[in-house]
C-alpha positions as CSV (number, residue, x, y, z in Angstrom):
1,M,52.8,97.2,104.1
2,S,51.1,100.2,105.6
3,I,54.5,101.9,105.9
4,L,54.9,101.6,102.1
5,A,51.4,102.9,101.5
6,F,52.2,105.8,103.8
7,L,55.4,106.6,101.9
8,A,53.5,106.4,98.6
9,G,51.1,109.0,100.0
10,V,54.0,111.2,101.0
11,M,55.4,110.9,97.5
12,C,52.1,111.9,95.9
13,I,51.9,115.0,98.1
14,A,55.6,115.8,97.4
15,A,55.0,115.5,93.7
16,A,52.0,117.7,93.8
17,I,53.8,120.4,95.8
18,G,57.0,120.2,93.8
19,D,55.2,119.9,90.5
20,W,57.6,117.2,89.3
21,D,57.6,116.9,85.6
22,W,58.7,113.2,85.6
23,F,55.7,112.4,87.8
24,F,53.0,114.2,85.9
25,E,54.4,113.2,82.4
26,N,54.1,109.5,83.4
27,M,51.6,107.6,81.3
28,R,49.3,106.9,84.3
29,A,49.4,110.5,85.7
30,S,48.9,112.0,82.2
31,L,45.3,110.7,82.2
32,F,44.5,113.0,85.1
33,V,46.5,115.9,83.6
34,R,44.3,115.6,80.4
35,L,41.1,115.3,82.5
36,F,41.7,118.1,85.1
37,G,44.7,120.1,83.7
38,R,48.1,120.2,85.4
39,D,46.9,122.2,88.4
40,G,43.8,120.0,88.8
41,A,45.9,116.9,88.6
42,R,48.2,118.4,91.3
43,V,45.2,118.9,93.6
44,F,43.9,115.4,92.8
45,Y,47.3,113.8,93.7
46,A,47.6,115.9,96.9
47,L,44.2,114.7,98.0
48,L,44.9,111.2,97.0
49,G,48.2,111.3,98.9
50,A,46.5,112.6,102.0
51,F,43.8,109.9,101.7
52,I,46.4,107.1,101.3
53,M,48.4,108.4,104.3
54,F,45.2,108.5,106.4
55,V,44.2,105.0,105.5
56,A,47.7,103.6,106.0
57,A,48.0,105.3,109.4
58,F,44.5,104.2,110.4
59,T,45.1,100.5,109.5
60,R,48.5,100.6,111.1
61,W,47.3,101.8,114.5
62,A,43.7,100.6,114.6
């Protein structure tokens, strides 16, 4: 399970870096785009991805 969470974190970071339209035009992500703007949502998802990766790695090896 932690491997899937780690991969989800990687995907969030990749979407933030790549500025993927299909990711940010998703119904769930569009909420954050409306709240923070497109660049703010990208920062939010990059930080969220890093946090998810950290938690997944910590629970895997702790």
